[in-house]
C-alpha positions in Angstrom: 105.4 106.2 113.4 103.5 103.0 114.4 102.8 103.3 118.0 101.4 100.5 120.2 97.6 100.5 120.4 96.7 100.4 124.1 93.1 101.3 123.9 91.2 99.1 121.4 90.7 95.4 121.6 90.2 94.8 125.3 87.3 97.2 126.0 85.6 96.1 122.8 86.1 92.4 123.7 84.6 93.0 127.0 81.6 94.7 125.4 81.4 91.8 122.9 80.8 94.0 120.0 80.6 90.9 117.8 79.1 92.7 114.8 82.3 94.6 114.4 84.8 92.0 115.4 83.7 89.2 113.0 85.0 86.4 115.4 86.9 83.6 113.8 85.5 80.2 115.0 88.2 77.6 115.4 86.9 74.1 116.2 90.1 72.7 117.7 92.1 74.8 120.2 95.3 73.2 118.8 94.5 74.4 115.3 97.1 76.8 113.8 96.0 80.3 112.9 97.4 81.7 109.6 100.7 83.4 109.8 100.6 87.2 109.5 102.2 88.6 106.3 104.5 91.6 106.9 104.7 93.6 104.8 123.8 113.6 81.3 123.6 116.6 83.5 120.3 118.5 83.6 117.1 116.4 84.0 113.5 117.2 83.7 110.8 114.6 83.3 107.3 114.9 82.1 104.3 112.7 82.0 103.6 113.3 78.4 101.9 111.7 75.4 101.9 108.2 76.9 100.1 105.9 74.5 100.4 108.2 71.6 102.5 107.4 68.5 105.3 109.7 69.7 106.7 111.2 72.8 107.3 114.9 73.4 110.5 116.6 74.3 113.1 114.7 76.3 113.8 115.4 79.9 116.9 117.4 79.1 115.2 119.3 76.3 112.4 120.3 78.7 114.8 121.7 81.2 116.7 123.7 78.5 113.3 124.9 77.1 112.3 126.2 80.5 115.5 128.1 80.9 115.5 129.6 77.5 112.0 130.9 78.0 113.1 132.3 81.3 116.0 134.1 79.7 113.9 135.4 76.9 111.3 136.7 79.4 114.0 138.4 81.5 115.4 140.2 78.4 111.9 141.2 77.3 111.1 142.7 80.7 114.5 144.4 80.9 113.8 146.0 77.5 110.1 146.8 77.8 108.9 146.9 81.5 109.1 150.2 83.5 110.9 148.3 86.3 113.4 146.8 83.9 115.6 144.1 85.5 113.5 144.3 88.7 110.3 143.5 87.0 110.2 140.0 88.5 111.3 141.2 92.0 108.7 143.8 92.8 105.1 144.8 92.3 103.7 141.3 91.7 100.7 140.6 93.9 101.6 137.5 96.1 99.5 136.4 99.0 100.2 133.4 101.3 96.9 131.7 102.1 96.9 128.5 104.2 100.5 127.7 103.4 99.9 128.2 99.7 101.6 131.2 98.0 99.0 132.6 95.6 100.6 134.7 92.8 98.4 136.9 90.5 100.1 136.6 87.1 100.1 139.5 84.7 101.8 139.8 81.4 105.2 139.2 83.1 104.2 135.7 84.0 101.3 134.7 81.7 101.4 135.0 77.9 98.2 134.6 75.9 97.8 132.4 72.9 99.6 133.6 69.7 97.4 132.5 66.8 99.1 132.0 63.4 98.5 135.2 61.4 100.7 134.9 58.3 98.3 133.1 55.9 98.4 134.8 52.5 101.5 136.7 53.5 105.2 136.5 53.0 108.2 137.4 55.2 111.6 138.3 53.8 115.0 138.1 55.6 117.8 140.1 54.0 121.4 139.5 55.2 123.4 142.4 56.5 126.8 140.9 57.2 126.1 138.2 59.7 122.7 139.7 60.7 119.3 140.0 59.1 116.7 142.6 58.6 113.1 141.5 58.4 110.3 142.9 56.3 107.0 142.0 54.8 107.3 140.7 51.2 104.9 140.9 48.2 105.8 137.4 47.1 102.9 135.2 46.3 102.5 131.5 46.9 104.0 129.9 43.9 102.0 126.9 42.6 104.8 125.7 40.3 106.2 123.4 42.9 108.7 121.6 40.8 109.7 118.0 41.7 108.1 116.0 44.4 110.6 114.7 47.0 110.2 111.2 48.4 111.0 111.2 52.1 110.3 107.5 52.5 112.9 106.0 50.0 116.6 106.3 49.5 118.4 108.7 49.5 116.0 110.1 52.1 117.1 109.5 55.7 114.7 108.0 58.3 116.9 107.8 61.4 114.3 106.9 64.0 113.7 103.1 64.0 110.2 103.6 65.5 109.1 106.1 62.9 107.4 105.0 59.6 109.3 105.9 56.4 108.4 109.5 55.5 107.7 110.5 59.1 110.5 112.4 60.9 112.6 112.1 57.7 114.9 114.4 55.7 116.5 114.4 52.2 119.7 116.3 51.4 119.5 118.5 48.3 122.2 120.4 46.4 121.5 124.1 46.1 123.5 124.7 43.0 125.2 127.7 44.5 127.0 128.7 47.7 124.4 129.9 50.2 125.5 132.4 52.9 123.7 131.9 56.1 124.6 134.0 59.2 128.1 134.4 57.6 128.7 130.7 56.9 128.5 129.1 53.5 126.6 126.0 52.5 126.1 124.3 49.2 123.5 121.7 50.3 120.5 121.7 52.6 118.5 119.0 54.5 114.8 119.3 53.7 112.8 117.9 56.6 109.3 116.5 56.7 108.7 118.7 59.7 108.6 122.1 58.0 112.2 123.2 58.2 115.6 123.2 56.6 118.9 122.5 58.3 122.6 122.8 57.4 125.4 120.6 58.6 128.5 122.4 60.0 131.8 120.6 59.7 132.0 119.8 63.5 128.6 118.0 63.7 128.7 114.2 63.5 126.5 112.4 61.0 124.4 110.8 63.8 123.8 114.2 65.5 122.9 115.8 62.2 120.5 113.0 61.3 118.6 113.3 64.6 118.6 117.0 64.6 117.4 117.4 61.0 114.3 115.3 61.7 113.5 116.8 65.1 109.7 117.1 65.5 109.6 119.3 68.5 109.3 123.0 67.9 111.8 123.8 70.6 113.4 127.3 71.1 116.3 125.7 73.0 117.1 123.4 70.1 116.5 126.3 67.7 119.2 128.2 69.6 121.8 125.5 70.3 121.0 122.9 67.7 121.7 122.8 63.9 121.6 126.0 61.7 118.0 126.0 60.8 115.5 127.8 58.5 112.0 127.1 59.8 109.0 128.5 57.9 106.7 126.3 59.9 108.5 123.9 62.3 106.0 121.4 63.6 105.5 117.6 63.7 104.2 117.0 60.1 103.5 113.9 58.2 105.2 113.0 54.9 104.4 109.3 54.8 103.3 108.2 51.3 99.8 107.3 52.5 99.3 110.8 53.8 100.8 112.7 50.8 98.9 111.7 47.6 99.0 113.7 44.4 100.0 117.3 44.9 100.4 116.8 48.7 103.9 116.5 50.0 107.3 118.2 49.8 108.6 119.7 46.6 111.8 121.4 45.3 112.3 123.7 42.3 115.6 125.1 41.2 115.7 128.4 39.3 118.7 130.4 38.2 118.8 132.6 41.2 117.0 130.6 43.9 115.8 127.3 45.2 112.1 127.0 46.1 111.0 124.4 48.6 107.3 123.8 49.2 105.3 121.8 51.8 101.9 121.6 50.1 98.8 120.3 51.8 101.1 118.7 54.3 99.2 117.4 57.4 99.9 117.3 61.1 101.2 114.0 62.3 98.2 112.7 64.3 99.8 112.4 67.8 96.3 113.3 69.0 93.8 112.5 66.3 91.2 114.8 67.9 93.6 117.8 67.8 96.3 117.2 65.1 94.1 117.8 62.0 95.8 120.8 60.5 96.6 120.9 56.7 99.3 123.4 55.7 100.7 124.9 52.5 103.8 127.1 52.8 107.2 127.5 51.1 110.6 129.0 51.5 112.9 130.5 48.8 116.6 130.5 49.2 118.2 133.1 46.9 121.8 133.0 45.8 122.4 136.4 47.3 121.5 135.0 50.8 117.9 136.4 51.0 115.3 134.1 52.5 111.5 134.4 51.9 108.8 132.5 53.7 105.5 132.4 51.8 102.3 131.1 53.3 99.1 130.0 51.5 97.3 128.5 54.4 98.5 127.0 57.7 96.1 125.6 60.2 97.7 126.0 63.7 96.3 123.2 66.0 98.8 123.5 68.9 102.3 125.0 68.5 104.6 125.9 65.7 107.9 127.9 65.3 108.9 130.1 62.4 112.3 131.8 62.1 116.0 131.4 61.2 118.9 130.5 63.5 122.6 130.2 63.0 122.5 127.2 65.5 125.2 126.1 67.9 125.0 129.4 69.8 124.3 130.5 73.4 122.9 133.8 72.2 119.3 134.2 73.4 116.8 134.1 70.5 115.0 137.3 69.6 111.3 136.8 69.7 109.5 139.0 67.1 106.1 139.5 65.5 106.6 138.7 61.8 103.4 140.5 61.1 105.0 143.7 62.4 108.8 143.0 62.3 111.3 145.3 63.9 113.4 147.6 61.7 116.8 146.8 63.2 119.2 144.1 62.0 119.3 141.0 64.3 122.3 138.6 64.6 120.7 136.2 67.1 118.3 133.4 66.3 115.1 135.1 65.2 111.7 133.4 65.8 108.0 133.8 66.3 106.5 131.1 68.5 102.8 130.4 67.7 100.5 128.6 70.1 96.8 128.0 70.5 97.2 127.9 74.3 98.2 130.2 77.0 101.8 129.8 78.1 103.2 130.4 81.6 106.7 131.7 82.6 107.3 129.0 85.2 110.8 130.0 86.3 109.9 133.7 86.3 107.1 132.9 88.8 109.6 131.0 91.0 111.8 134.1 90.9 108.9 136.3 91.9 108.1 134.0 94.8 111.6 134.1 96.1 111.8 137.9 95.8 108.9 138.2 98.4 110.0 135.5 100.8 113.1 136.4 102.9 113.4 132.8 104.2 113.9 131.7 100.6 116.8 129.4 101.2 114.9 127.0 103.4 113.1 125.4 100.4 114.6 122.5 98.6 111.8 122.4 96.0 109.0 124.5 94.6 105.7 122.9 93.6 104.1 125.0 91.0 100.4 124.8 89.8 97.7 126.9 88.3 93.9 127.0 88.3 93.7 127.5 84.5 94.9 125.6 81.5 98.2 126.4 79.8 100.6 124.8 77.4 103.1 122.7 79.3 105.6 121.9 76.6 103.1 120.4 74.2 100.7 118.0 76.0 102.4 117.1 79.3 100.5 117.5 82.6 103.3 117.1 85.1 107.1 117.4 85.1 110.1 117.9 87.3 112.6 120.5 86.3 116.0 119.9 87.9 118.0 123.0 89.1 120.9 121.4 90.9 122.3 117.9 91.7 125.1 117.2 94.2 124.7 113.5 94.4 126.9 111.0 92.6 126.3 107.3 92.0 122.7 107.9 90.8 123.4 108.1 87.0 123.4 111.9 86.9 126.3 114.3 86.6 126.6 116.9 89.4 125.6 120.3 88.1 124.3 123.7 89.0 121.8 125.0 86.5 121.6 128.4 88.1 125.2 129.3 88.7 124.4 133.0 88.7 121.6 132.7 91.3 119.1 134.3 89.0 116.1 132.6 90.7 117.2 134.2 94.0 118.0 131.1 96.0 121.0 128.8 96.3 119.3 125.8 97.9 116.5 125.0 95.5 117.1 121.6 93.8 114.2 121.6 91.4 110.6 122.6 90.5 107.7 120.1 90.3 105.2 121.5 87.9 101.7 120.1 88.3 100.1 122.5 85.8 96.3 122.9 86.2 95.7 121.0 89.4 92.1 122.0 89.5 90.9 120.6 86.2 93.6 118.0 85.4 93.6 116.0 88.6 90.8 114.1 90.4 89.3 115.7 93.5 90.7 112.9 95.6 94.5 112.4 95.1 94.1 108.6 95.4 91.6 108.2 92.5 93.0 106.2 89.6 91.4 107.4 86.4 92.0 106.8 82.7 93.3 110.4 82.5 96.1 109.8 85.0 98.9 108.0 83.1 99.0 104.2 83.3 97.9 102.8 86.6 98.7 105.9 88.7 96.7 108.3 90.9 97.6 111.8 91.8 99.9 111.0 94.7 101.8 108.4 92.7 102.3 110.9 89.9 103.7 113.3 92.5 106.0 110.5 93.7 107.2 109.9 90.2 107.9 113.6 89.5 109.5 114.2 92.8 111.4 110.9 92.4 113.0 112.3 89.3 115.2 114.4 91.5 117.2 111.2 92.0 115.6 108.6 89.8 115.7 106.7 87.5 118.9 107.2 85.5 121.4 104.5 86.6 123.6 102.5 84.2 124.1 98.8 84.2 127.3 96.9 83.5 127.6 95.1 80.2 126.8 95.8 76.6 123.6 97.7 77.2 124.1 100.3 80.0 120.4 101.3 79.7 119.1 97.8 80.5 117.2 98.8 83.6 115.8 102.0 82.2 112.5 102.6 80.4 110.6 105.5 79.1 112.8 108.5 78.2 115.7 106.7 80.0 114.3 108.2 83.1 111.9 105.5 84.4 112.4 101.8 85.2 112.2 99.4 82.3 108.8 97.7 81.7 110.7 94.3 82.1 112.3 95.2 85.5 110.8 93.7 88.6 110.8 96.6 91.0 108.3 96.1 93.9 107.4 99.0 96.1 107.8 98.8 99.9 104.2 99.8 100.1 103.3 96.5 98.5 101.6 93.7 100.4 100.1 90.3 99.3 96.7 91.8 99.4 97.6 95.0 97.5 100.6 94.4 95.2 102.4 97.6 94.2 105.2 98.7 91.9 107.5 101.7 92.3 106.0 104.9 91.2 109.0 105.2 88.9 107.3 102.5 86.7 108.6 99.1 85.9 106.4 96.2 86.9 105.9 93.6 89.6 106.3 90.3 87.8 104.9 87.0 89.2 106.8 84.0 88.1 104.4 81.4 86.8 107.0 78.5 86.8 106.6 77.7 83.1 108.9 80.3 81.6 106.3 83.1 81.7 105.7 86.0 84.0 102.5 88.0 84.8 102.5 91.6 85.8 100.4 92.0 89.0 101.0 95.5 90.6 99.9 99.1 90.3 102.1 102.1 90.9 102.5 103.2 94.5 105.5 104.4 96.5 109.2 103.6 96.1 111.3 100.5 96.1 114.3 99.7 98.2 116.5 100.5 95.3 114.8 103.9 95.0 115.4 104.5 98.7 119.1 103.7 98.1 119.4 106.1 95.2 117.5 108.9 97.1 120.1 108.4 99.9 117.9 106.7 102.5 119.2 103.1 102.7 122.7 101.6 102.6 123.4 99.3 99.6 123.4 96.3 101.9 119.7 96.9 102.5 118.7 96.4 98.9 117.8 92.9 98.0 118.4 91.2 94.6 115.6 91.5 92.1 115.4 90.5 88.4 114.9 91.6 84.9 113.0 89.6 82.2 115.6 89.1 79.5 114.9 88.2 75.9 111.1 88.8 76.4 108.6 87.1 74.1 104.9 87.4 73.4 105.0 91.0 74.7 102.0 92.2 72.7 104.1 95.0 71.4 105.4 96.2 74.7 109.1 97.2 75.0 111.3 98.5 77.8 109.8 102.0 77.4 106.2 100.9 78.0 104.3 102.0 81.1 103.5 99.8 84.0 100.7 97.4 83.2 98.6 94.9 85.1 97.6 91.4 84.0 100.1 91.1 81.1 101.7 87.7 80.7 105.0 87.4 78.7 107.8 84.9 78.2 111.5 85.4 78.9 114.5 84.5 80.9 114.9 85.7 84.5 118.1 87.7 84.9 119.2 88.5 88.4 120.0 92.2 89.2 122.1 92.9 92.3 122.9 96.1 94.0 126.6 95.2 93.6 126.1 95.4 89.8 124.5 98.8 90.1 127.3 100.1 92.3 129.8 98.7 89.8 128.2 100.6 87.0 127.6 103.9 88.7 129.9 104.1 91.7 128.7 104.2 95.3 126.0 106.6 96.2 127.5 109.8 97.7 126.6 111.2 100.1 125.6 107.8 101.4 122.6 107.0 103.6 124.5 108.0 106.8 124.8 111.6 105.7 122.4 112.2 102.8 119.6 114.7 103.3 116.4 113.2 104.6 114.2 116.1 105.6 113.0 118.4 102.8 111.1 121.6 102.5 109.0 122.7 99.6 107.0 125.8 98.8 103.6 125.4 97.0 102.9 128.2 94.5 99.5 128.6 92.9 99.5 131.0 89.9 96.1 132.6 89.1 95.2 135.2 86.5 95.6 138.9 87.2 92.8 140.3 89.3 91.4 136.9 90.4 91.5 134.9 93.6 91.4 131.1 93.9 88.1 129.6 94.9 87.7 128.1 98.4 87.2 124.7 96.7 90.5 125.2 94.8 92.4 126.0 98.0 90.8 123.0 99.8 91.8 120.7 96.9 95.4 121.9 97.0 95.5 121.6 100.8 94.2 118.0 100.4 96.9 117.1 97.9 99.8 118.7 99.7 98.9 117.3 103.1 98.2 113.8 101.7 101.6 114.1 99.8 103.5 114.8 103.1 102.1 111.5 104.6 102.4 109.6 101.3 106.1 110.6 100.7 107.0 109.4 104.2 105.0 106.2 103.7 106.7 105.7 100.3 110.1 106.0 101.9 109.3 103.7 104.8 109.3 106.8 107.0 113.0 107.3 106.4 112.4 110.8 104.9 110.0 113.7 105.3 108.8 116.6 103.2 107.2 119.7 104.6 105.0 121.5 102.1 104.2 124.5 104.3 105.2 128.0 103.5 105.4 128.8 107.2 107.7 126.9 109.6 106.0 124.0 111.3 107.3 122.3 114.4 104.5 119.7 114.5 104.7 116.8 112.0 101.6 116.5 109.8 102.3 112.9 108.8 99.6 110.4 109.5 99.6 106.6 109.1 96.7 104.2 109.3 97.0 100.5 110.1 94.9 97.6 111.3 94.2 97.9 115.0 94.8 94.2 115.3 97.8 93.4 113.2 99.2 96.9 112.5 99.5 95.9 108.8 98.9 99.1 106.8 96.7 97.4 104.2 93.1 97.6 105.3 89.7 96.3 104.2 86.1 97.7 104.3 84.7 97.4 107.8 88.2 96.9 109.4 88.8 98.3 112.9 91.8 100.5 112.4 94.1 103.0 114.1 95.3 106.3 112.8 98.6 107.7 114.2 100.0 111.2 114.1 100.3 114.4 116.0 97.7 117.1 116.6 94.8 114.9 115.5 92.4 116.7 117.8 92.5 120.3 119.1 93.9 118.8 122.4 91.0 116.8 123.7 90.6 113.0 124.2 87.2 111.3 123.9 86.1 107.6 123.7 82.9 106.5 122.1 80.3 105.7 124.8 77.3 104.8 122.6 76.1 102.8 119.6 75.9 103.4 116.7 79.5 104.8 116.8 79.7 108.5 116.5 81.5 110.2 113.5 82.9 113.0 115.6 85.0 112.7 118.8 87.0 115.5 120.5 85.9 117.8 117.7 87.6 115.6 115.0 86.3 113.5 112.1 88.0 110.9 109.9 87.0 110.8 106.3 87.7 107.8 104.1 87.3 108.8 100.4 85.1 111.6 101.7 82.9 109.4 103.8 82.8 109.9 107.6 84.2 106.9 109.5 82.7 105.6 112.7 85.0 106.4 115.6 85.9 104.4 118.7 88.4 106.8 120.3 90.1 110.1 119.5 93.2 111.7 121.1 95.8 114.1 119.8 98.1 111.2 118.8 95.7 108.4 117.9 92.2 107.9 116.5 90.6 104.5 116.4 88.0 104.1 113.6 86.2 101.7 111.4 86.8 101.8 107.7 83.3 102.6 106.2 81.7 99.5 104.8 81.0 101.3 101.5 84.7 102.1 100.9 85.7 100.8 97.4 88.3 98.1 97.8 88.8 97.3 94.1 90.1 99.4 91.2 87.9 99.5 88.0 90.6 100.7 85.6 92.5 98.5 85.6 90.4 95.7 87.1 92.4 94.9 90.2 91.1 93.5 93.6 92.7 96.3 95.6 92.7 100.1 95.6 94.2 103.1 97.3 92.1 105.1 99.7 92.3 108.7 101.0 92.1 109.4 104.7 91.5 112.9 106.0 91.2 114.4 109.5 88.8 117.2 109.9 89.2 119.2 113.2 86.5 121.7 114.1 85.5 121.8 110.4 89.0 122.3 109.0 91.1 119.9 107.1 94.3 119.4 109.1 95.7 116.1 108.0 95.6 113.7 105.0 97.2 110.6 103.9 96.6 107.3 102.0 96.4 103.6 102.6 96.0 100.5 100.4 92.7 98.7 100.7 91.7 95.2 99.6 88.4 93.3 99.9 89.7 91.0 102.7 92.8 91.5 104.9 92.3 89.1 107.9 93.8 90.3 111.2 93.7 88.9 114.7 93.8 90.9 117.9 96.6 89.9 120.3 96.8 89.8 124.0 99.8 92.0 124.2 98.1 94.5 121.8 101.2 94.6 119.6 99.9 92.6 116.6 102.1 89.6 117.4 102.0 86.9 120.1 99.0 85.1 121.6 95.6 85.8 120.1 93.0 87.7 122.0 90.5 84.8 122.5 87.8 83.5 124.8 86.3 80.1 125.4 83.1 80.3 123.4 81.1 78.4 126.1 82.5 79.8 129.3 83.9 83.2 128.1 87.0 82.3 130.0 90.4 83.4 128.7 93.2 80.9 127.9 94.8 78.5 128.4 92.1 76.5 126.7 91.1 72.8 126.8 91.0 71.0 123.5 87.7 69.4 124.5 84.7 70.2 126.6 83.8 68.2 129.7 81.5 66.1 127.6 84.3 65.1 125.3 83.1 67.2 122.4 85.6 69.5 120.6 85.9 72.9 122.3 85.1 76.1 120.4 87.3 79.2 120.8 86.2 82.7 119.8 89.2 84.5 118.4 88.7 88.2 117.9 89.7 89.6 114.6 88.9 92.1 111.9 89.5 92.7 108.2 87.2 90.0 106.9 85.4 92.4 104.5 81.8 93.1 104.1 80.5 89.8 102.4 
């Protein structure tokens, strides 16, 4: 991708444009110039709740949740829509605009918020064999709570080591009778801090039961396939002693014919202190004849909650009902109402609708999904990758096919990258690092992480702890793992987008983190299938870390943190030993990918021109960034239509061809179709910002141009381009580069930028070899005399760039 620059230094040297070259004055011709520095089965990952007390659903739970909602929606449409089973394959308005498939979502794809409407009401479940009928009940909230249960002390179970006692806890209670639940009999029940009861079948291990009984995620997939569960109000609630004084808390009362369990004035767990402020009072009665009654005094829904009953351990799709107007028929499946303050979106249903209208459906490896409105992405996440299929071994994942029946309409799709509300949730420029974007990421590095989860980071490690290299959610690199990106350079140090850190050894038993997230590492390349194992160098892990400031292996990438520890070498041979060799290997693995970009909008609306431009900017920049992140070993095409011309661009110093630049640096942009066909050099000062109908924008600012042709544009990085990052405070940044041709955005990409990146022009115009230099007194080219005729030291003018603006 980096072509020789044959048109830059010589004409400018002849013109002696000293103000742009910043000549380096070397007093002795024999002086040395500085050396140039060269630079389980189903997985879904989300950027969720980082920095909050708890995480959201795991990656596998998110995938199962997406599929269960898809199945529920399909059954709903088959039952209620005039088109029945074809409701997602016809009659949905889909328009392709500038390589973006715009879908107008009606009730088949978009579900409005479902406020909690059961306050002051009661719902009764009456068994009929192994099914239940549902009806409104006249039961009133009973203020005789009975005995308060301590969920922080023995015999309460607090299985999560990171949770405070009383949070995510349960206590087992004898019922005093045999309770029949979906045809199974139980004599005891686990009372959870999180608004639900669960039963332990004989074939469930104690560990699985402990973790399932305290689950804080109101998940329909877990409700279906997890423990048998009775959930009057399943949500992440807080039974810690400090939060449950007096009559607040969880209570039990045993009567002759029933057991009454009450959650009174129980609060939301404050995952988000600005949102999780609900206080709830509700109870459930278990009668000895199998009847179940939910009674609500007041529940303050702040985000999501699930109410219902489930036999658990089933593949039967839950029946979603309105408990305010329940159906009259008996139901033997899990029965639930899912309450939410936010709009929800049927992601996989939208993917099926897209495939139904695109006959070339099996050219796409991935679907990138986004909206122009807010919706609930599994409780607080703003991006996630949902894996559909995996055929690679040696990467820490089982091979699987999550859509064996081909319900989505395509057999090639590997996964869906969900970017949610790309208009409001992401910066206008995809290279902007903001406090909102997790950790030290920007929009493109977030996309790199989510796309990376197709293959990364799941590998085991030999020894006592197979998760030694893994961090957050066992799907990112460990905070203590040194995992430098191939984008990294001495002037702009970078870590894999899959997290981890770049650790500088201080020589005294301490290490300091120095890099921000950008691109992929060589190990990432190997796991994607782009490099052979022999091309992955040793790296290291900080073992037995000390003075971590509370950081653990699951913490996010961080800059300027110094910790102690022992350097433990990590080799690719160890990784292969633990996981097996990557198959298919780099000689046969796929390296060219296609993806379709879907924008879901509300029914009867069209996206704004600004929204379409922003999406185009992101997808075009991503094409170049993905190739850059993989050392140009792989490509991804984000166009709906076939494209025979590569849209990848790459910027580099016009002197050294190093891809890290500085403000004011003379640079070259390489690619294809950069102009509408014309070639034009600059012939005047100040330099123009348009040549051959094309402009180059750096972070939105027009760059002065030296030369423009279809395959190369020579430009100067604007002097005002920010070369430092404010959050975190780092002396480098990532810049966006765009090409505008005849007023239209046609190319985009990114480069790293630092305050100073010295580079010297060379005679052979390759970035290596003899410097482009002149005798400062005679303007003669080399070879040079060490001294002038008068015996004084000679002065040589060496032409360079990249010395910054100060």
